[in-house]
C-alpha positions as CSV (number, residue, x, y, z in Angstrom):
1,M,0.0,0.0,0.0
2,F,1.3,3.4,-0.9
3,K,1.9,5.9,1.8
4,P,0.6,9.4,1.1
5,R,4.2,10.8,1.0
6,S,5.2,8.1,-1.5
7,L,2.2,8.8,-3.6
8,L,2.8,12.5,-3.7
9,R,6.4,11.8,-4.6
10,S,5.4,9.5,-7.4
11,V,2.9,12.1,-8.7
12,A,5.7,14.7,-8.6
13,V,8.1,12.4,-10.5
14,L,5.4,11.6,-13.1
15,A,4.6,15.3,-13.6
16,S,8.3,16.1,-14.0
17,A,8.6,13.4,-16.6
18,L,5.6,14.7,-18.5
19,V,7.0,18.2,-18.5
20,L,10.3,16.9,-19.9
21,T,8.6,14.8,-22.5
22,T,6.4,17.7,-23.6
23,T,9.5,19.9,-23.8
24,A,11.3,17.3,-25.9
25,L,8.3,17.0,-28.3
26,A,8.0,20.7,-28.6
27,A,11.6,21.1,-29.7
28,D,11.9,22.2,-33.3
29,K,14.3,20.5,-35.7
30,W,15.2,22.3,-38.9
31,R,17.0,21.2,-42.0
32,A,19.5,23.6,-43.5
33,Y,20.8,23.3,-47.1
34,T,23.9,24.9,-48.7
35,Y,25.2,24.9,-52.2
36,N,28.7,24.3,-50.8
37,T,29.8,20.7,-51.0
38,T,32.7,20.7,-48.5
39,A,32.2,21.0,-44.7
40,T,35.6,22.7,-44.2
41,V,35.0,25.8,-46.4
42,T,34.7,29.0,-44.4
43,A,31.0,29.5,-45.0
44,N,30.1,26.1,-43.8
45,V,32.4,26.4,-40.7
46,G,30.5,29.6,-39.9
47,L,27.1,27.9,-40.4
48,L,28.0,24.9,-38.2
49,E,29.1,27.2,-35.5
50,L,25.9,29.2,-35.9
51,F,23.8,26.2,-35.5
52,D,25.7,25.1,-32.4
53,K,25.1,28.5,-30.9
54,I,21.4,28.4,-31.8
55,K,21.0,25.1,-30.0
56,Q,22.9,26.3,-26.9
57,E,21.1,29.7,-26.6
58,T,17.7,28.2,-27.1
59,N,18.4,25.4,-24.6
60,G,17.8,22.9,-27.3
61,E,14.4,24.3,-28.4
62,L,15.7,24.6,-31.9
63,E,18.2,22.3,-33.6
64,V,19.4,22.9,-37.1
65,E,21.1,20.1,-39.2
66,L,23.3,21.2,-42.1
67,F,23.0,19.3,-45.4
68,L,25.9,19.9,-47.8
69,G,25.4,20.6,-51.5
70,G,24.4,17.5,-53.4
71,T,23.2,15.6,-50.4
72,L,19.5,16.6,-51.1
73,P,17.8,16.6,-54.5
74,I,17.8,20.4,-54.6
75,N,19.6,22.5,-57.2
76,A,21.5,25.5,-56.0
77,A,19.2,27.8,-57.9
78,D,16.2,26.2,-56.3
79,I,17.2,26.9,-52.7
80,T,15.0,30.0,-52.5
81,A,11.9,28.0,-53.5
82,S,12.8,25.0,-51.3
83,V,12.9,27.3,-48.3
84,G,9.7,29.1,-49.3
85,D,8.0,25.8,-49.6
86,N,9.4,24.6,-46.2
87,I,11.1,21.6,-47.8
88,V,14.1,22.9,-45.9
89,Q,13.8,25.4,-43.2
90,F,17.1,27.3,-43.6
91,G,19.0,28.1,-46.8
92,D,22.4,29.4,-47.8
93,D,21.1,31.1,-50.9
94,A,24.1,32.4,-53.1
95,F,22.3,31.4,-56.3
96,F,19.2,33.5,-55.7
97,T,19.7,35.8,-58.6
98,G,16.8,34.6,-60.8
99,N,14.4,34.6,-57.8
100,V,15.0,37.9,-56.1
101,P,16.8,40.2,-58.6
102,V,17.1,43.2,-56.2
103,G,19.9,41.3,-54.4
104,N,21.9,41.7,-57.6
105,L,22.4,45.4,-56.9
106,V,25.4,44.7,-54.8
107,R,26.8,42.4,-57.5
108,M,27.0,45.1,-60.2
109,P,30.4,44.7,-61.9
110,F,33.0,47.3,-61.1
111,M,30.5,49.4,-59.0
112,I,31.6,48.4,-55.5
113,N,35.4,48.5,-55.0
114,T,36.0,47.9,-51.3
115,L,34.5,45.8,-48.5
116,D,33.5,49.0,-46.6
117,E,31.6,50.1,-49.7
118,Y,30.0,46.7,-50.0
119,K,28.8,46.7,-46.4
120,A,27.3,50.2,-46.8
121,M,25.4,49.1,-49.9
122,E,24.3,45.8,-48.3
123,A,22.7,47.8,-45.6
124,F,21.0,50.1,-48.1
125,V,19.6,47.1,-50.2
126,W,18.7,45.0,-47.1
127,P,15.1,46.2,-46.6
128,H,14.3,45.8,-50.3
129,L,15.8,42.4,-50.4
130,E,13.9,41.5,-47.2
131,A,10.6,42.6,-48.8
132,A,11.3,40.6,-52.0
133,Y,12.0,37.4,-50.0
134,A,8.9,37.9,-47.9
135,K,6.8,37.8,-51.0
136,K,8.1,34.2,-51.5
137,G,7.4,33.1,-48.0
138,V,11.0,33.5,-46.9
139,V,12.6,35.4,-44.0
140,L,15.9,37.1,-44.6
141,L,18.0,36.5,-41.5
142,G,21.5,37.4,-42.5
143,Q,24.0,37.6,-45.4
144,Y,27.6,37.2,-46.2
145,T,29.8,37.9,-49.2
146,Y,32.8,36.5,-50.8
147,A,35.8,38.6,-51.9
148,P,35.5,40.0,-55.5
149,A,35.3,37.3,-58.1
150,V,38.3,36.9,-60.5
151,F,39.2,34.5,-63.3
152,F,40.8,31.1,-62.8
153,S,41.7,29.2,-65.9
154,K,43.3,26.1,-67.3
155,K,44.7,28.0,-70.3
156,E,47.0,31.0,-69.9
157,V,45.2,34.3,-69.1
158,R,47.2,37.4,-68.4
159,S,44.8,40.1,-69.9
160,V,41.2,40.7,-70.8
161,E,42.0,39.9,-74.4
162,D,43.0,36.4,-73.3
163,L,39.5,35.7,-72.2
164,K,38.1,35.9,-75.7
165,G,36.8,32.6,-76.9
166,L,37.2,30.8,-73.6
167,K,34.3,28.8,-72.1
168,I,33.9,30.3,-68.7
169,R,31.7,29.0,-65.8
170,S,29.5,31.8,-64.4
171,A,27.4,31.9,-61.2
172,S,24.7,34.3,-62.4
173,A,23.2,36.0,-65.4
174,E,25.1,39.2,-64.6
175,Q,28.4,37.3,-64.5
176,A,27.4,35.7,-67.8
177,A,26.8,39.1,-69.4
178,I,30.3,40.3,-68.3
179,I,31.9,37.2,-69.8
180,Q,30.1,37.8,-73.0
181,R,31.2,41.5,-72.9
182,F,34.8,40.2,-72.7
183,G,34.3,37.9,-75.6
184,G,34.0,34.7,-73.6
185,V,31.3,32.0,-73.7
186,P,29.4,31.7,-70.4
187,V,28.6,28.2,-69.2
188,T,26.3,27.4,-66.2
189,I,27.7,24.5,-64.2
190,A,27.0,23.5,-60.6
191,T,29.9,23.7,-58.1
192,P,30.4,19.9,-57.7
193,E,30.8,19.5,-61.5
194,V,33.4,22.2,-62.2
195,A,36.6,20.0,-61.9
196,E,35.2,17.3,-64.2
197,A,34.0,20.0,-66.6
198,V,37.5,21.3,-66.9
199,D,39.0,17.8,-67.4
200,R,36.4,17.1,-70.2
201,G,37.0,20.5,-71.8
202,V,33.5,21.7,-71.2
203,I,34.9,24.9,-69.7
204,D,38.3,26.5,-69.8
205,A,37.9,28.8,-66.8
206,A,35.6,30.0,-63.9
207,M,34.8,33.2,-62.1
208,T,35.4,32.5,-58.5
209,V,37.6,33.4,-55.5
210,S,40.8,31.9,-54.1
211,G,39.1,30.5,-51.0
212,T,36.9,28.4,-53.2
213,A,39.6,27.4,-55.6
214,A,42.0,26.4,-52.8
215,N,39.4,24.3,-51.1
216,L,37.8,22.7,-54.1
217,W,40.0,23.1,-57.3
218,A,43.6,23.6,-56.1
219,D,45.0,21.5,-59.0
220,T,42.3,22.2,-61.5
221,F,43.4,25.7,-62.7
222,A,46.9,26.8,-63.6
223,Y,46.2,30.6,-63.9
224,R,44.6,33.3,-62.0
225,Y,43.8,36.7,-63.5
226,Q,43.1,39.1,-60.8
227,L,40.6,41.4,-62.4
228,Q,38.1,42.0,-59.5
229,I,34.7,42.0,-61.1
230,S,32.2,42.1,-58.2
231,Y,31.3,40.9,-54.8
232,T,29.1,37.7,-54.6
233,N,26.6,37.8,-51.7
234,A,24.9,34.9,-50.1
235,P,21.7,35.6,-48.2
236,L,20.9,33.3,-45.2
237,I,17.2,32.6,-45.2
238,A,14.5,30.8,-43.4
239,S,11.0,29.4,-44.2
240,Q,8.4,31.9,-43.1
241,E,6.2,29.1,-42.0
242,A,8.9,27.5,-39.8
243,F,10.1,30.8,-38.5
244,D,6.6,31.9,-37.5
245,A,6.2,28.7,-35.5
246,L,9.1,29.7,-33.2
247,A,8.6,31.5,-29.9
248,P,9.3,35.2,-30.2
249,E,12.4,35.0,-28.1
250,T,13.7,32.2,-30.2
251,Q,13.1,34.2,-33.4
252,E,15.1,37.1,-32.0
253,T,17.9,34.7,-31.0
254,V,18.0,33.2,-34.5
255,R,18.0,36.7,-36.2
256,R,20.8,38.0,-34.0
257,L,23.0,34.9,-34.3
258,T,22.5,34.6,-38.0
259,R,23.4,38.3,-38.6
260,E,26.5,37.8,-36.5
261,A,27.5,34.7,-38.4
262,G,27.1,36.5,-41.7
263,V,29.5,39.2,-40.6
264,W,32.0,36.7,-39.3
265,I,32.0,34.7,-42.6
266,T,32.3,37.9,-44.7
267,D,35.3,39.2,-42.7
268,T,37.0,35.8,-42.5
269,L,36.7,35.3,-46.3
270,A,38.1,38.7,-46.9
271,S,41.1,38.2,-44.6
272,Q,41.8,34.7,-46.2
273,E,41.8,35.8,-49.9
274,D,45.4,36.9,-50.2
275,Q,46.6,34.1,-48.0
276,M,44.8,31.5,-50.1
277,T,46.1,33.1,-53.3
278,Q,49.6,32.8,-52.0
279,K,49.0,29.2,-51.0
280,L,47.9,28.3,-54.5
281,V,51.0,30.0,-55.9
282,D,53.5,28.4,-53.5
283,E,52.0,24.9,-53.2
284,H,50.3,24.4,-56.5
285,G,52.3,26.5,-58.9
286,L,49.4,28.8,-59.8
287,V,50.5,31.7,-62.0
288,N,48.8,34.9,-60.7
289,T,48.6,38.0,-62.8
290,V,47.2,41.3,-61.4
291,A,45.3,43.4,-63.8
292,D,47.0,46.8,-64.4
293,E,45.4,50.0,-63.2
294,A,44.8,51.3,-66.7
295,T,42.7,48.2,-67.5
296,V,40.7,48.5,-64.4
297,A,40.1,52.2,-64.8
298,G,39.0,51.7,-68.4
299,L,36.5,49.0,-67.5
300,Q,35.1,50.9,-64.6
301,A,34.5,53.9,-66.9
302,S,32.7,51.7,-69.4
303,M,30.3,50.0,-66.9
304,P,27.5,52.6,-66.3
305,D,25.7,51.6,-69.4
306,F,25.7,48.0,-68.3
307,W,24.2,49.0,-64.9
308,V,21.6,51.2,-66.4
309,D,20.5,48.7,-69.0
310,W,20.2,46.0,-66.3
311,A,18.1,48.1,-64.0
312,K,15.9,49.3,-66.8
313,A,15.1,45.7,-67.7
314,Q,14.0,45.1,-64.1
315,G,11.7,48.1,-63.9
316,P,11.3,51.6,-62.4
317,E,11.9,50.5,-58.8
318,M,15.2,49.0,-59.6
319,E,16.2,52.0,-61.7
320,A,15.5,54.3,-58.7
321,L,17.5,52.1,-56.3
322,L,20.4,51.9,-58.7
323,A,20.4,55.7,-59.1
324,E,20.5,56.1,-55.3
325,M,23.4,53.6,-55.0
326,R,25.4,55.4,-57.7
327,K,24.8,58.7,-55.9
328,Q,26.0,57.3,-52.6
329,L,29.0,55.7,-54.1
330,G,29.8,58.7,-56.4
331,R,29.6,56.6,-59.5
């Protein structure tokens, strides 16, 4: 026969167990997807640290598992839609350009010349990018950017003229337009397929950064032509449906930590670029040629018509935003 004290103790233990079980069941588990295929690249290191912090600071109420590029049947260009449809709850969305064109404003070739300029223009574009994502059922949480893209090639490239006729992998329609402007042939190829495409002669070159080349294609390309075209931003996004299901304090934690992670990734990528370039030169025999000042100045002077034509094709709102950016940058 149970004594009253024992019965009360049993009830208390059962109640505690029910609370713990309810808490466990209430915990949210998100899937995150990135276009990057290697866990050790800087962006993924930052994301893994972010997800650890989210779990810690929410006391396990939200767990996020990162799936690398190619591990889910989602194309890089479809990450926006996959997050909007809540197929995955978090996305590393560098290939958003066909889905939310306003984000391309900070990718305009030869418009933004320094990281400080980029950060100022990212802040300017942010509310417009946020609104565009919202229309697709997506929450913009953060963003990072790579160092300016340059040309890596199998064949010798030491000038803009050497790009003529080359088949060059591009990451966006805007990059493709620049490749065509230089007389090259743009080719759209997913990141995991680049090395094989070079071996098969499908492409001769790619627009990318040293961090990516060092981690993925160290022995794929023999030449680097340092003509800095544009920054390449990668929004960090969440499903509106999944985000709305979080408690308000958890939402605030996720927003804050993701913004901080984006800043860390951006700053780390910038600090690593010269180091990675030198590593490729010293350890892999890469030939690095820096574009001369006259070439850069001439290209910068020729770009306003490109910017204006691009914005005009997008509509009056984009034209107005471009005009304001040019005013702020003095270009």
